C-alpha positions in Angstrom: 88.0 59.5 72.6 87.8 55.7 72.2 90.7 54.0 70.4 89.9 52.0 67.2 90.6 48.7 68.9 88.1 49.5 71.6 85.5 50.4 69.0 86.1 47.1 67.1 85.5 45.2 70.3 82.4 47.3 71.0 81.2 46.4 67.5 81.7 42.7 68.2 79.8 43.0 71.5 76.9 44.7 69.6 76.8 41.9 67.0 76.9 39.3 69.7 73.7 40.6 71.2 71.9 39.0 68.3 69.9 40.1 65.2 70.8 42.4 62.4 72.3 45.8 63.0 72.0 48.5 60.4 75.1 50.4 59.3 73.4 53.7 60.5 72.7 52.2 63.9 76.2 50.9 64.3 77.7 54.2 63.2 75.6 56.0 65.8 76.6 53.6 68.6 80.3 53.8 67.7 80.3 57.5 66.9 81.8 57.0 63.5 80.6 57.2 59.9 79.4 54.3 57.7 82.7 53.9 55.9 84.5 53.4 59.2 81.9 50.8 60.3 82.7 48.8 57.1 86.4 49.0 57.9 85.8 47.7 61.4 83.7 44.8 60.0 86.7 43.9 57.8 88.9 43.9 60.9 86.6 41.3 62.5 86.6 39.2 59.4 90.4 39.3 59.3 90.4 37.9 62.9 88.3 35.0 61.6 85.0 36.2 63.0 82.3 35.5 60.3 80.3 38.7 59.9 77.5 38.5 57.3 76.3 41.5 55.2 72.5 41.6 54.9 71.2 43.4 51.8 67.9 45.2 51.4 66.0 48.0 53.0 66.5 46.6 56.5 70.0 45.2 55.8 73.1 45.6 57.8 75.5 43.3 59.6 75.1 40.2 61.8 77.2 37.3 63.0 76.9 34.2 60.9 74.1 31.9 62.0 75.1 29.2 64.6 78.4 31.0 65.2 79.4 31.3 68.9 82.5 33.0 70.3 84.9 30.3 71.7 85.6 30.5 75.5 88.4 32.8 76.4 91.6 30.7 76.3 93.2 31.5 79.6 94.9 29.1 82.0 93.5 29.0 85.6 96.4 31.1 86.8 95.9 33.7 84.0 92.2 34.0 84.6 92.8 34.4 88.3 95.4 37.1 87.6 92.9 39.1 85.4 90.1 39.0 88.0 92.5 39.6 90.9 93.7 42.8 89.1 90.1 43.9 88.7 89.3 43.2 92.3 92.2 45.3 93.5 91.2 48.1 91.1 87.8 48.1 92.7 89.1 48.9 96.1 88.4 52.5 97.3 91.2 54.8 96.4 93.2 52.2 94.4 92.5 53.4 90.9 90.4 55.5 88.5 87.8 52.9 87.8 84.5 52.9 89.7 83.1 49.9 91.5 80.4 49.6 88.8 83.0 49.5 86.0 85.0 46.8 87.8 81.9 44.7 88.4 80.9 45.0 84.7 84.4 44.1 83.5 84.6 41.1 85.9 81.2 39.9 84.7 82.3 40.1 81.0 85.5 38.1 81.7 83.5 35.5 83.7 81.0 35.0 80.8 83.7 34.0 78.3 85.5 31.6 80.6 84.9 27.8 80.5 82.0 27.0 83.0 84.1 25.1 85.5 86.8 27.8 85.7 84.1 30.5 85.8 82.5 28.8 88.9 85.9 28.9 90.6 86.5 32.5 89.8 83.0 33.3 91.1 84.0 31.6 94.4 87.1 33.9 94.6 85.0 37.0 94.1 82.5 35.9 96.7 84.9 34.7 99.4 88.0 36.8 99.4 88.0 39.9 101.6 90.4 42.7 101.1 91.3 44.8 104.2 92.1 48.5 104.0 95.6 49.9 103.9 98.6 49.6 101.6 98.4 46.9 98.9 101.2 44.4 99.5 103.1 42.5 96.8 101.2 39.3 97.5 97.9 41.1 97.0 99.1 42.5 93.7 100.1 39.0 92.5 97.3 37.0 94.0 99.4 35.5 96.9 103.0 35.9 95.9 105.3 33.4 94.2 104.9 30.8 97.0 101.1 30.8 97.0 99.6 28.6 94.4 96.7 30.0 92.3 95.2 26.5 92.3 95.3 26.5 96.1 93.4 29.8 96.2 90.9 28.6 93.6 90.3 25.4 95.5 90.0 27.0 98.9 87.6 29.7 97.6 85.3 27.1 96.1 85.3 25.0 99.2 84.6 28.0 101.4 81.7 29.1 99.2 80.2 25.6 99.0 80.8 24.8 102.7 82.9 21.7 101.9 85.4 20.4 104.4 89.0 20.2 103.3 92.3 18.5 104.3 95.8 19.8 103.5 99.4 19.7 104.7 100.4 22.8 106.6 104.0 23.9 107.2 104.1 25.9 110.4 106.8 28.5 111.2 108.7 25.9 113.1 108.7 22.1 112.7 107.6 19.7 110.0 104.4 19.9 107.9 101.3 18.5 109.5 98.0 17.3 108.1 95.0 19.4 109.0 91.2 18.9 108.4 89.4 22.3 108.3 86.0 23.7 107.7 87.0 26.8 105.6 85.1 30.0 106.5 86.8 32.7 104.3 90.0 34.1 102.8 91.4 37.5 103.8 94.1 39.5 102.0 96.0 41.7 104.4 99.4 43.4 104.4 100.7 41.5 101.5 99.6 38.0 102.6 96.6 35.7 102.1 95.0 33.9 105.0 92.4 31.1 105.3 90.2 31.2 108.4 88.2 28.2 109.5 87.4 25.6 112.1 90.3 23.1 112.7 88.4 19.8 113.3 91.4 18.1 114.9 91.9 20.9 117.5 88.3 21.8 117.8 89.1 25.5 117.5 89.1 28.5 115.1 92.4 28.8 113.3 94.1 31.0 110.7 96.4 29.6 108.0 98.7 31.3 105.6 98.0 30.2 102.0 101.7 30.1 101.0 102.2 27.4 103.6 99.3 25.1 102.4 100.0 22.1 100.1 98.3 19.0 99.0 94.8 20.5 99.2 92.0 17.8 99.2 88.3 18.3 99.1 86.4 16.0 101.5 82.8 14.7 101.4 79.9 16.3 103.2 79.1 19.9 104.2 79.2 22.0 107.4 77.2 24.7 109.0 78.5 28.2 109.2 78.6 30.1 112.6 76.1 33.0 112.8 78.8 35.4 114.0 81.2 34.5 111.2 83.7 37.4 110.5 86.8 36.2 108.7 88.3 39.7 108.5 88.0 40.3 112.2 89.5 36.9 112.9 92.6 37.6 110.8 93.1 41.4 111.4 92.6 41.3 115.1 94.5 44.3 116.7 95.4 45.6 113.3 91.9 46.8 112.7 90.8 50.3 113.8 88.3 50.3 116.6 87.1 52.2 119.7 89.7 52.2 122.5 92.6 51.1 120.3 95.9 52.9 120.4 97.7 53.5 117.1 101.3 52.6 117.9 104.4 53.3 115.8 107.9 52.3 117.0 111.3 52.3 115.3 113.4 49.2 116.2 117.0 48.4 115.4 116.6 44.7 114.8 116.4 42.0 112.2 112.9 41.3 110.7 112.9 37.7 111.9 113.5 38.9 115.5 110.6 41.3 115.3 108.2 38.9 113.6 108.8 36.4 116.4 107.0 38.8 118.7 104.9 40.9 116.3 103.5 38.4 113.7 101.9 39.4 110.4 98.4 39.2 111.7 99.1 41.7 114.5 101.5 44.3 113.1 103.0 45.7 109.9 106.8 45.8 109.8 108.6 47.9 107.2 112.3 49.0 106.7 113.1 52.6 107.4 115.8 54.7 105.7 117.5 57.8 106.9 117.8 56.8 110.6 121.0 57.9 112.3 123.5 55.1 113.1 124.4 51.9 111.3 121.6 49.8 112.5 118.9 48.1 110.4 115.9 50.1 111.6 112.3 48.8 111.1 109.0 50.6 111.8 106.4 48.5 113.7 102.8 49.7 113.4 100.1 48.1 115.4 96.7 49.0 116.8 96.5 47.7 120.3 93.9 47.8 123.0 96.5 47.7 125.8 99.8 49.7 125.7 101.1 47.3 128.4 101.1 44.5 125.8 103.2 46.6 123.4 105.7 47.5 126.2 106.0 43.9 127.2 106.8 42.9 123.6 109.4 45.6 123.2 111.0 44.5 126.4 111.1 40.9 125.2 112.6 42.0 121.9 115.6 43.5 123.9 116.7 45.8 121.1 117.1 49.6 120.8 113.9 51.3 119.9 112.4 54.8 119.5 108.7 55.5 120.3 107.1 57.6 117.6 103.5 57.4 118.9 101.6 57.6 121.2 103.1 59.7 123.9 101.4 57.6 126.5 103.6 54.6 125.6 106.6 56.4 127.0 105.1 56.3 130.5 104.0 52.7 130.1 107.4 51.6 129.1 109.0 53.5 132.0 106.6 52.0 134.4 107.4 48.5 133.1 111.2 49.3 133.4 110.7 50.2 137.1 108.8 47.0 137.8 111.6 45.0 136.2 114.3 46.8 138.2 112.4 46.3 141.4 111.9 42.6 140.7 115.6 42.2 140.0 116.8 43.7 143.3 114.4 42.0 145.6 115.7 38.9 147.4 113.3 35.9 147.3 113.8 35.6 151.1 112.5 39.1 151.6 115.8 41.0 152.0 116.7 43.6 149.4 120.3 43.7 148.2 
């Protein structure tokens, strides 16, 4: 059963559609009696919404002539938060609402926003791609504390309109550097937001974390989009399921910063694990890899205790790599073994 507040809002929506609505018609649409309709009308009037009573045989209620609802008074960040929540709710298996309900709610929010902000929100809806899997904290909040909502709004609009941009980018190591990019899309994956695009200075496709972007500037002109554009595949890479890819899960006794140096966010998910014997800080690394040899090499480079959970074939690959390393260590460069 609908709550009274929901029915009052439904009454307002009916009146906003224009014309005069009879009390009987409104009572039927709201599934209440005529007396309750009058009470709801008074609620709207108490909120400062001018509802006129029309007398006569075809009388009823209508909004005062020339009255228009003011735009929804939300800041850019608040509007993005509302739509971001709706987008997450529309993901398969993430909530009770259907995709149709989410699209309808998003459309209603968009209609009452100021035009300029509505266009930016449209750009977010059109350009941001959500990958499957667990929703990370940054996805729930629209990019995390470090990612600016204004950066996301600006990047989304530039990607949709095919406008080149410039910004300062702070890499993992070293000072911030200025980049000029043709933005292709934005992808939310494993709790982080990424921009994909063509780096003009390096003449190559690149991926950038949004929380490391500052000083966003829109440049003149437009650019052509590649025919094979696929921002999700560009970002997800080996994380995405696909034919011939091995699902690898390994427990590692190491600091997160050590693991991330060899298994970056775009390649693997890394989560803490409780209940493992010993006093170490165990982490679970999950990655989908085309070659198990690549995983074995990374584990060897990490040089920390690890336990293979899956697949069983990785045990043999790691053992084979170990034998190669031992053999290489005992062979003298001059040809004589020690």
